[in-house]
LOGU-774801 format. One line per field, with one value per residue (C-alpha): residue number from 1; x, y, z. Coordinates in pm, whole numbers, plus 50000, padded with zeros to 5 digits. Example, Ala and Ser with C-alpha at 12.3 -4.5 7.8 and 13.67 -1.06 7.14 Angstrom:
<nodes>
num <- (1:2)
east <- (51230:51367)
north <- (49550:49894)
up <- (50780:50714)
</nodes>
This chain:
<nodes>
num <- (1:2:3:4:5:6:7:8:9:10:11:12:13:14:15:16:17:18:19:20:21:22:23:24:25:26:27:28:29:30:31:32:33:34:35:36:37:38:39:40:41:42:43:44:45:46:47:48:49:50:51:52:53:54:55:56:57:58:59:60:61:62:63:64:65:66:67:68:69:70:71:72:73:74:75:76:77:78:79:80:81:82:83:84:85:86:87:88:89:90:91:92:93:94:95:96:97:98:99:100:101:102:103:104:105:106:107:108:109:110:111:112:113:114:115:116:117:118:119:120:121:122:123:124:125:126:127:128:129:130:131:132:133:134:135:136:137:138:139:140:141:142:143:144:145:146:147:148:149:150:151:152:153:154:155:156:157:158:159:160:161:162:163:164:165:166:167:168:169:170:171:172:173:174:175:176:177:178:179:180:181:182:183:184:185:186:187:188:189:190:191:192:193:194:195:196:197:198:199:200:201:202:203:204:205:206:207:208:209:210)
east <- (26738:26927:26868:26767:26979:26858:26985:26784:26460:26532:26587:26265:26080:26203:26110:25752:25748:25898:25651:25366:25460:25477:25127:25010:25171:25021:24655:24622:24564:24211:24215:24509:24458:24697:24702:24811:25114:25181:25229:25420:25641:25719:25640:25409:25139:25300:25611:25409:25178:25478:25566:25243:24909:24696:24711:24622:24955:25130:24978:25086:25432:25454:25309:25540:25849:25749:25708:26037:26204:26022:26094:26467:26535:26409:26624:26917:26882:26845:27139:27395:27576:27544:27183:27116:26888:26531:26568:26880:26758:26402:26547:26802:26493:26311:26629:26648:26293:26238:26567:26532:26230:26062:26279:26193:25998:26032:26043:25681:25589:25714:25558:25214:25259:25318:24975:24819:24966:24837:24499:24497:24535:24192:24031:24306:24327:24649:24826:24668:24842:25168:25121:25036:25370:25582:25444:25481:25860:25924:25750:25988:26296:26202:26085:26444:26576:26382:26521:26883:26787:26674:27002:27180:27001:26771:26441:26281:26211:25821:25795:25647:25882:25587:25421:25744:25811:25449:25518:25836:25665:25387:25617:25762:25423:25290:25601:25540:25164:25256:25513:25236:24982:25183:25538:25719:25844:26217:26356:26574:26278:26124:26460:26510:26141:26207:26526:26337:26096:26350:26525:26206:26262:25951:26059:26004:25645:25390:25105:24765:24560:24189)
north <- (04604:04873:05214:05491:05792:06135:06272:06007:06104:06471:06414:06210:06474:06766:06527:06521:06895:06978:06771:06876:07254:07184:07050:07319:07594:07461:07357:07527:07373:07264:07139:06911:06556:06355:06099:06404:06474:06085:06088:06410:06311:05947:05796:05526:05624:05464:05681:05996:05937:05859:06228:06393:06251:06468:06729:06997:06913:06944:07289:07389:07257:07455:07761:07783:07716:08011:08259:08160:08210:08551:08671:08551:08736:09066:09018:08898:09209:09471:09365:09545:09837:10120:10028:09946:10222:10093:09995:09780:09627:09517:09370:09182:09072:08942:08767:08564:08486:08396:08211:07958:07886:07509:07217:07121:07440:07786:08080:08174:07870:07976:08325:08144:07931:08238:08386:08033:08068:08418:08314:08024:08237:08393:08050:07936:08092:07922:08009:08359:08403:08270:08542:08823:08741:08720:09063:09229:09098:09224:09582:09636:09539:09770:10034:10025:10027:10361:10509:10427:10603:10900:10913:10902:11227:11046:11056:11389:11421:11431:11103:10794:10531:10278:10425:10402:10033:09916:10067:09914:09579:09637:09678:09337:09185:09369:09241:08880:08906:09046:08752:08485:08635:08705:08562:08806:09072:09083:09217:09440:09610:09685:09804:10060:10157:10233:10428:10633:10698:10772:11040:11230:11594:11711:12068:12085:11981:12203:12296:12170:12443:12461)
up <- (65544:65401:65547:65340:65335:65425:65095:64928:65136:65077:64708:64666:64838:64618:64323:64446:64507:64160:63994:64185:64127:63750:63784:63987:63767:63469:63577:63908:64243:64227:63873:63952:64104:64306:64006:63792:64056:64062:63665:63656:63946:63799:64139:64281:64502:64799:64743:64722:65014:65223:65241:65166:65285:65053:64784:65069:65228:64901:64857:65209:65121:64821:64928:65223:65009:64761:65082:65195:64843:64794:65150:65132:64779:64955:65247:65029:64818:65062:65277:65013:65149:65049:64937:64554:64398:64327:63963:64052:64368:64242:63922:64142:64363:64055:63924:64267:64261:63904:63824:64102:63899:63920:63801:63429:63393:63225:63422:63359:63556:63867:63832:63758:64065:64284:64153:64239:64584:64644:64533:64766:65053:64994:65109:65341:65680:65737:65418:65482:65810:65680:65376:65615:65826:65529:65393:65739:65736:65385:65465:65777:65554:65272:65534:65677:65308:65250:65573:65450:65129:65339:65540:65204:65101:64826:64974:65104:65458:65428:65218:65448:65431:65474:65155:64967:65085:65013:64659:64590:64677:64472:64182:64244:64265:63975:63752:63872:63786:63427:63401:63489:63267:62961:62993:62756:63015:63065:63392:63214:63070:63416:63531:63229:63314:63682:63595:63340:63610:63868:63602:63551:63632:63831:63861:63487:63482:63347:63610:63523:63369:63481)
</nodes>
């Protein structure tokens, strides 16, 4: 009997995950059945259950891949030296995260999948721990980035690096939420909006009157 190559096994697993991701992005984790996944992937039950014994295993695998992709995007974007400014940096992160997408689906689908994963962490302790670890790692990376900004004279000494790191991460998360909900927000729009905020002349602001 001919042996199945590792490449074939990996490709089949990828086919299943991509099919499941499309279903989950479209209908949510809990409204999607294994039969939906089988139909979307175009495979038999035996072929799918060889890799994943249940829908929960599929959800866990997709969630893990999602966490890895997002953290990898943050890491890749912050390794540039000298560090990119926030408007360019965040646009690059989002491009890396969203352009990989889900095979056979539009960009909005992956944003929707990310929202599904975040929501799932509220009921699944293991996923919640994975998310917390990933978020902690991203905070460390971006805190170091803000420290680099400060070393280059771009951030005042009295501004918390941890606070800025959380804000930068929140900007990315907020854009992903908008993309998932509305699907009409281009990354260039975010970059230009951030550039505008960064160019504000706070010294020209009129003090509030009582």
